[in-house]
N, C-alpha and C positions, 0 to 999 in steps of 0.2 A: 250457683248451684254447686253442691261439694262434691267434690273428687271421687276418683275407688284409689282401693292401695291394692295394689296386680302383686300378685307371685308368679316368677319366674322361674320355674324350672332353667337347669343350664345343661350344656352335653355333661354325663361323664367316660365320655375316651374317643364315642364315637362318632361320626360327619355329624354334622350337625342336622341335616337332612334327614340320618337315620333311627334322630333322637325327639326330634323340635320339629311341631306340625308349622307350616308356613303362618297361619293365621298368629301365631305369637306374634311375629313381627310387625301385627300392624298395631300392639300394644305398645308394644317396647319403643315405639318411636313416638308415642305421645306423652312419654316419661319424661321427666330431666332430671329428675331425683329420684335417688335411688337406695335401701338401709339395703350396707352388704355386712360380709366378714369378714373382707382383707379389699383394703380398692385397689393393687396393682390388679389380682386376680381377675377383680370384676368389672375392670376395663379389659382386659384383654379377651377377658366371655364374650362383655358387649361387642366389644370388634366384630367375633367369633360370629355373632351372631345377627351382623348384619344393623348395627345402629345406624344413625345417619347422624345423629345429630356432631357434631364439637368436641370433643374430651373438654374443652376449657368451659362450658356451657356449660356440665354438665357437674351438680353439688352431689358429692358421696355422703352417706351420716353411716356412723360405723355399731355394728350390733356384731358382737361374737363372745365367746361362752365368760367374758371378764366380764363383761355390759355389767351394768347395777342399772335396776328397772327404773331407781331418780334422774339417771344419764339419761334417757329414751323419751321424757316427760311433754318433749316439746318436738320431737321427730316428728307426729302428724300432724301439726297444726298449719304445713303448706292445704292442706286437705280442705279443710274450711276454707282457704281461698280460689277452690276449685280446681288444685291441682294435684294431677295424681301422681300418686309415690310405686314404684318397683322397690319389691324384694325378695333379692335371690342367695341364692344360698351358695356355698363352693361349686359343689356339684351336687346335680341330683335335682329333688323336689326342697323347695323349702320348709321348712317346721319339719320333716324327716329326719332325725338323724339328726337335729341342726335348730342352732337356740333362738330360730326366726320366731318362736310361738310367742317368746314374751313377746312380740308387738302385734301379733293377729290376736294376744288376749284384749291387747288397752286396746285396737279398732272396733271390737264385738262392743267390751265393754262401753264404746261411747258411739255404735248403731254404725260404723262406718263400714259401705258397702264392702267386696272384696270378689278380684277375681279371680281364685284357683285356673293356671293352667295347665294344660298336658304335660307332661316329661317326664325319662326316667326316672327311675328308683330301683339301687342296685337289692334293697334290701327285697326287692315283690319280686325283683327280677330270677331271682336268688331264691328266693323261695317257690315260684314260678315253674322251674327245673329243677328242683330236690326231688320232690317226687312225696314230699309232707306233705301236710293238712293244712290246706288253702281257708280253709273254716272256721278253723279256730287257733291262733296262732300270737306269741307274744315276744315286742323285744324288748331286751333288756339290756342295750345299750354292751357297755362296758361292766367286767366284771369286778367287782373291790378288790382294792391291791392286796387289803391285808392278807394271808394263805387260810388264817379259819374263818374269814367273811368270806371268799373265795369258795374256799370247803363246801359251807354254810350253802352259799345261792346253787351252788353247782347240784347239790341235795337237792331244795326245793325245787328245781329247775327243771331236773328229773320223776319228782314226783307227780310235776303236773303233764308230762307227756307218755306215765303209763296211766296215771290215774284217771288225767283229764284228754288223753289225745292231744293236746296243745303242744304246737310247734314253737323253741324254741330258738331264737333269734340274737346272736351277739358278735359283737364287733372287739375289735382290739389295733391299737396304734402296730403298723406296719412294721417296725419292726419287732417287734413282739409278738408277730405272728405265729412262728417255729414253736417258742414256748407253750404258747396259748393250745395249740393242736396235740404239743405233748401232754399237755396238761390234759385233757382233755379224754385222750386215749386212754391215759393209764389213770383215770380218777372216774371216769365214768363205766353202767356196766358194758362189760365187752359186747353184748348186743346192741346194745343204743346208739344210734344211728347218727355218725355227720357228716355232716353235708357243706363241703368247702367251696364257694362259689365266690373266683376271683379274678382280676381285671374283667371283671363282664363289661362287654362290649367293646374288648379288645380285641385285634388279635392273636391275643396273646391269652386269651380266655382260658378258663378252669375252672369246668363244674364236674364234681362227682361228688357220689355217696357210697359210703362203706359203714361198717360197723367198726365201733371204736377200737376194736382188737387189731383192725385190717391196717386200721390208720397208723398202728405202734410200727408193725411189722417194714409197712412202708418209709418209717420217719427213723427205722434201723436199717436200712439198708444199706450198706458198707457198700457198696458198688453203685446207686445211683442213688445218694437219699435225696427223699424226696424234703424241697423249702418253697414259701414263704413268702421269703424275709423281704422287707420293704415293699411290698405290693398289696395295693386296696383288695382286701377280699372281706368276705360275711361268713360267720359262721354257723351253720342251723343245728339243730337236736333232734331227734325223735325219736320212737318205737320202732 
């Protein structure tokens, strides 16, 4: 009998009990092979999630943004021998803002059964709290590095906001958060709404929606300048 590919969410900062159902653990302990972004982080997450098997009995296969498709050619072979394989993200849900879709696409082509489990997504939690349209939204990932391309992408996104009522969701490397927010507040129309969702599910959580012009004022406040430097953040745009 074939095994299954199990898609394991991990915590994004809160206590495990607050973000992952106990049901996940039963599946967790049926896996001895895990496809992960980074082995050290995966080991920590497994221990945190109550994994019961010794780590030296676990096989870890790496899949990250540098992995080429030919490198994963045999990753799913154990499923044909009846073994279950777990797929884990670094944080949140596998395959959402995560390279795991490379393996799930392969599994779909092979007709392998998948078990996606319930867990937290910072993107969706941010959307829930933003006050923006949750029926029509797009996750755009990172903006281009080139300045002209970035500006073109922002114009396109803003057009979709106003013409299609489509919420736009973007992310940035944490050390560039402040630069991105400054750029958004100056390049977007003054009335375009920006939501910053930072440290979701942590005691330091910050979740606020303001027009672009007001973010500019907060960032330029000499007495108490706002900063999201090196903090995990989601940026959402709407009208």
